[in-house]
N, C-alpha and C positions, 0 to 999 in steps of 0.2 A: 588438547582435544581428547587425547586418550583418557586422561583423568576424568573428564566429563562423562564419557561413555561408561567407564567403570563405575562411577558414582551413581549414574542413572540405573544401571543394572542392579547394583547392590540395594538401592532404595526400592526398586520394584520387587526384589526378592523378599525383603523385610516386610513390605506392605502386604504382599500376598500371603505370607506366613501369618501375620497378625489377623487378617480376615479369616483365614482357615481355622484359627484357634478360637474364634468367638463361638460361644454356645448360645443357642436360642433358648428362650424361656421354656419352650416345649421340651427341649432336651433336659433342662434342669428339673422340670416337673416329673418327667419319666424316671430320672435318677432317684429323686426323692421318693416316688411311689414304690420303686423297686426296693429301696433301702428301708422304708418305714411302714409300708403296707397300710394297716388299719389306721394308724395314727395319721398318715397322710390323708386318707379318706375323711376322717373326722375333721381335720383342719381345713380341708377343701370345702366341706359342707359348712363349716363355720364362716369361711370367707364368703361363700355365696349368700349366707344368711345376713351378712353385713354389707351386702350390695356389690361385691366384686363380680365381674362378668367373666365367664369361662369361654369366651370366644377365641378365635385364632389370631386376633389382633396382637402383635408383638408387645405393644405398650401395656395392654390389659393383662396379657399372659404374664408379663414380667412382674406386674403389681401383685397378681395372685401368687406367683412363685415366691415373692418376697414375704407376703403375708403368711403363706403356708410354712415357709422355712422358719419364720419367727414363732409360729404356733408350735411347730415340732420342738423347738428349743425352749418352749414354755413361756414365751414373751407375749403371747396373746391369750386372752381368756374369754 
């Protein structure tokens, strides 16, 4: 019984730590903008010209963040 209680507590701690470490797409975008400035703006404009949406939907924001990151690394033209 004692083992079950300890295992449950350890699992809860690990799960809560994993959730706390997840970054949102908005956080990723803010970090890229701070680091790359004008390049970020140019890549974000390219993303919108190619049909990406800049709304607050996490799925759409993550897609834009991935596109912009690729653009900054020179993988999008």
